[in-house]
N, C-alpha and C positions, 0 to 999 in steps of 0.2 A: 132324230138321228137314225138313219137306217142301219140295220145290222147286216153283216156279211158272214155267212157260215164259213168256218175255217177248215174243217176236216182235220184239225190238229187235236192230238190227245190232250185232254184237260180243258180245252177252250172250245165252247160251242159256237160262239160268234163274237165278232168285234164290230164296232162302229166308231166313226171319227167325225167330229164337227170342226172344220178348219177355222170357223169364225170364233168359236170359244176355246179352241185348242183342247177339246175334251175327247178323251178316248174311253169308250165303254167296252169292257171285256166281260162277257157272260161265260162262266165256267160250266163244265158238264154237270157239276153239282147243283147248278141253278143260282149260285151266288154270283152277284155282279159287282164289278169294281169300276168306278169312274176315276180316271187319272186326269189331273189338270196340268196345263202347260206343255202338252205334247206338241212338238212342232210337226209340220207336214213331213219333213225329212225323217223324223223318228217313225212316224206312221208308215211311210213308204218302206223303210227298212224292216219294219214289223211284217208288212204284207209280203215282202220278198224273202223273209227268213225261212230257211228249210224247216226249222222248228219254232213255230210262233210261241208255243208254251215256254220254251227255253229263252227266247228273246225277251218275253215279258219278265221272266224271273231275273235274268241277268242284266237287262238294259233299262227296265222301267221301274220295277218294284224297288222301293227304297230311294229312288232318285227323284220321283215326282209325287206330289201330294195326291192322296187317294181317299175316296169314300167307299164304304162297302154297303151294298144293298142285298140283303139275304133273299134267296129263292125268287129270282125274277123269272118271268116267262119270256121266252124268246120273242123279240119284237116289241116288248113293253118298253115304253119310254120312261126315263128317270128324270 
């Protein structure tokens, strides 16, 4: 899954795999979160959001299952 830098406060990069519907969010802290069941539409809304950090907090966290991976390096696959 390739990562895209966001320029968003709090989020270093995001990646999406439409085949598995997995979203990988790498935070500025280095922690990474993989969300399951993310539709292409939700991902496209995330990319278009004026604040991606806010979009994740308000529209993804708590609504989709997630796994946390502490201190990932940018570009590292999970």
